N, C-alpha and C positions, 0 to 999 in steps of 0.2 A: 743751320744746326738750332737755331730757334724756329724754324716751323717745324719742325721733326717733333721735340719738345711741345708745341703746341698739340698736334696731330696725338701725341701720346695722354695728354693731359684731362683733351675734353672728354673721351668715352669713360672712363675714370670718373668726373664730375658728374655727368650723368647716369651710373651705375649705380654710384652714391645717391640720387635722387629715387630713382627707382626705388631700392631698395628702404627708403626713409617711406614713400608713402606706401607702398603693404603690409608692413606689420596694422595700420591705421583699420586697415578694407580688413582683416581680420579680428580684430578686435570688436569688432559691433556685436552687441548679445543679441538672440534671440526672443523677443517678448514672453516672458513664461505664461501669458495668455493662448498664446501661438501654440505653444507645445502641446498644452494642455488638451487645444481643441484634434490637436493629433490624435491621443491616445482615444482608442476605444472606452466605450464607460461599460464597467461591469454588469451584469444583469442580479437583480438582490430580490427577493423576497422583505418583506416589512412586518413585525407584530407592533406592540404597542405595547408600553407602560401604563400601570395604570396601579391605581391603590385598590385593594378589596381584601375578604378574608383569603386566609393561605391553610393548607393543609401541609402540614409538616410529616412528615414521614419515619416513624420509628420501626421497623424491624427486629422481629427477633423470631430465634426458635425454640421448640418445645415439644412436647407428649399432646396428644388428643385422651382424652380423661372422658370416663361415662361419669354427668353428672351426681349421678346414684348409682353405687357399687356393692350387694350386697351379699353375702357367703350364705346361702342356704347352709340348714346343717341339721343333722338329723339329733331331736330332742328324747326319742323312748328306744333303747335297745328292743332289737328284734331282727325278723328276718323279712329283707324288704321286696315284697312279692311285687310290685311293679313301677316301673319308672316310663310318665307317660308322655314324656318328651324328651325334645332331639337337642343339638348345640345349635343355635342360629334361629331357633324356634321364639316366635314372638309371645309373650304371657303376657296379661293383666293381674294385678294385684288382688290375689285370693286363688287364681287357679292354682289346679291339683297338678304337684309336679311329680311325687312318686307316693307308694302306699304300702305303709308297714303290716305286718301280719296282728289282728286285731285280738287274738286269742288270749294271750295274755293280758291286755289290757280292759277285756271284757271283762273278765275276770275278777278281775277288782272292782270295777264297775258293780257288777251282781253284790260282788259282797257287802259295798258299802251299802248297799240300799236295802238290804236286810239287817243292817248294821242301822241303815236309818228307821225303818220301821219299830226293832225293837224298843230305841231310842225312844220311839213317838211314843210304843204303848207305855212303856215306862213312867214315862212324860204325863202318859194320860192319867195313869192308875195316880199319881202324886197329886194331882190335883183334885182327883174324888177325895183321896185322906187327908184334902184340907184341911176338915174341920177337925182334924185331931193333931192339929201340926203344933207344935210347942210356943213358947212364949216370943222366941226370936221370932218366927214367921208373922205373926201378930204383929211383931213392929217393925215390920217392911211395907212397904207400900206400896201396890196393886203390880207394877211394873217389877220392881225391884225384886219383888216373891217370883213370878212370873221369871225370871233370869233365874233364879235360884236353883226351879222345880228342871227347865233347861241342863242350867250343867249338873246339876246331884242327877240327873238321867243318863247322863250321855247323850242327853239331843245335839248340843252344840259342836260333839265330838263327830259327830255321826254327818250333819249336815255339811261341814268342811270337807270330812271323809269324800263324801259324795260330787261334794264340787272339784275335789284333787282328782277324783275318778274320770270323773266327765274331761276335765281337761285334760289327759292322759289320753285317755280314748282318742279325740280330737287331734291330736300330737299324732298318731299314728298313718293320718292325710296329710301329708308334707304340702306344704303350699306357697307359693309365689309372692315373699315376704310387699314386692312394689311391682310395678310396672315396667315389660323392658325382653332382654334375650337373654337366652338361655346361655352360658358361656361353661366352660372347663368341668365338665359333665366325667363326674369320678366313681358314680358306682353302679354297679347292674344289678339287673334281675337275680333275686338270688341269694345276693348277699349277707352273711350277717353282719348287723351295724351294731355301733355303739354310740350313747347317747355322747355328741359334740363329734361327729366322723362329718366331715364335710361333702354336699349331697353336688353343687354344681354354686357357681356366681350366677345371678341378677345384673344385668347390665343395663341402664337406661339411655341405650343404643338413639332416642328419639332426643336426647339432649343432652350436650356434651360439654365439658369444660376443656379449657387449655392453659396449662401453665408455660406462661413466658421467665426469658432472663431481661431483665432493661441494665443498659448501662445508667449509675448514678447520675451522670452528667444531661440524659434522658428524660431522667424520671419526673422534673419539676412539670416538662412540659404532657405531664399523663394523668388524666383525670377520670374519675370513673365515670361512666355512660359512652365515653368514647366510644365511636366506634371503629371495626378490625374487619381487615378480610384473612381468610386465612386460607388458603394455598396445601397441599399434599408434599411434602421437601421432593415427592419425586416425579417432578411438574405436571403429571396426569389429573386430570380431573377437575373441576370447574372450583373456584373459590368459594367456600359460603362467607355467610358476614354474619358480625359477632359485636358484642360490650367487652368495655372493660368493666367487670364488676365486683373486682376486689385490688386493694393494693397493698401489699406486706409492707408494715412499718419498718424494716430493720435491713439497711446494707452488708449481704454478704462478706467473705472474706476476698471475693474476688470483685468486687466493687458494683454489684449486679442486685438488681431489685428484684425479688418474684413477682410478677400481675398477671392477676386470673380473667381470664377469656370466658364469657357464656357465651356459646353459638346458637346460633337462632334454629339452624335443621342440620342434619346429619348429614347430608347427600351420600358420595362412595367415602365421608371419613370413617374412620375406625377407632374402637379404642385401643391404644400402645403404640400409632401410629405417629411417624414424625412428620410435623409439620411448618410451614412457615406464615410467620404470621405480619399485618403491617398492618402499626394501630395508628389513625387520623388523628395528629393534633391541631385544629384548626387554630387560626394566627391570626385577631383580625388586625384590618388597615394598616395589612405590608403592601409596600413598594414590591411591585413582581416586574418580571420580562421572562418571554421565553426562555430557557435554556438555551437553545439553541441561540441566541442571543450575545451570551458573556461565551467569551475566545480571551487566551493568554498568554500575554509578550513579556517575554522573559519573567517570569512566574507568577505576575501581575492580570487581577480582572479585567477586562476591556470590553464595555459596552461603543458598536458606532452606530449612530445615529444620524438623520439625515438633514443639511441644512442645502437649499438652492444645489437639488442635485451632486453635492456632494455628502460624504463618508466623513464624520467628525468624530476625531476619536477622543472617549472618553474614560477616564479612569475608575473605575466605580469599587465600592465596599460590599462584596456582598455576604449573606446571613445563607438563610436556610434552600437546601436542593430538598424538591419533589419528587425528582426523576423528570417533571413537563415544568416545573415553571423555578424561577430563582429570585431570591429575597433581595433587594437591593437594598443596602443601609444609608450608603452616598453615592454618591455622582450624576446620579439623577433625577427628572422630577417624574409626575404623572401626566400621562398624554402626549410622552413622544416617542414616535416613528423611530423602532427599532430594528437594525439587520439582521435578517435569523439565516439568512445563506449565503455564500459564498463573500465570509467575513472572516476567512483563516488566515489572506493571505493580502487585505485590503488595507494601505496606506490612508496614513489623513489627508484628507480633503481631494482622494481620487475618485472621480467623476465615477456616477452610478445612475443605474437606470432604475427603477422599483418595476418588478414584473406583476401586474396583474391578469386576472382570471377571468 
């Protein structure tokens, strides 16, 4: 009986000894360095954090306008004999636009000339009779006496009437007040027109303006002389350059400030066209990184730098964004390598390999 008991106890003891040694073998950890060596490095491209002038871009929309826009009107009533321009035609200041019938104006001028000759004759006769003038004339100086004769003879009035007639005669030729393009031509040859009737607009298409509305939060970054690019809202055509020429010193009820841009050349932009403007506001001595370097984790901006071929997670505070670069206010220093590709899923201290071209 004792021998059977001993045979049964020995296997139990051996089983307990074996079970005690197995957990010790399983509890041995693999070194982290060995694990990292087995993870394939992520290939990345890198950029550089640097301190430089940074262009903050302010976007706004508005309408293109002609810098000069003058409505040509009829100044004399009469028949419109001829219209010598077409819409879209370029004219120079003083070029003929339309021609009125001169008959009535010519007759007025002829009558004024007759009256002038009559008044001149009366003036001369009064001078000849100067030796029999009254004591009043003897008391006047030579220039005052001459003015008296001109006034009493009607010569002054006749001279003024001639000048008015000459001006009215000139007004029968309707001329361009400024250089530009003809627009909104409203009259036709043979029309009976009155003084004040509108003929057409003359637009200075070679010199354009654009009035845009800028948020009051951005207006502090805008100054006269800042450069801008203007593009059609349609997205077609090449943008043209311009500058900020004036800033309205009042904020409207919507929290917007009107800024006027003067454009250097018209390109394919026309007055009345809707357009988009990008105003460049240079910011000096800003720490910037390529925009691709900034990723967001749990809503916070992160930039990965490289140390010993590992990606280093850096929380940063970002500032302005111009579409190509982003301003860094805190979290980085200048001249650091920053990862700009394959950084969305990177982890802290993940192995990386810089891709060189």
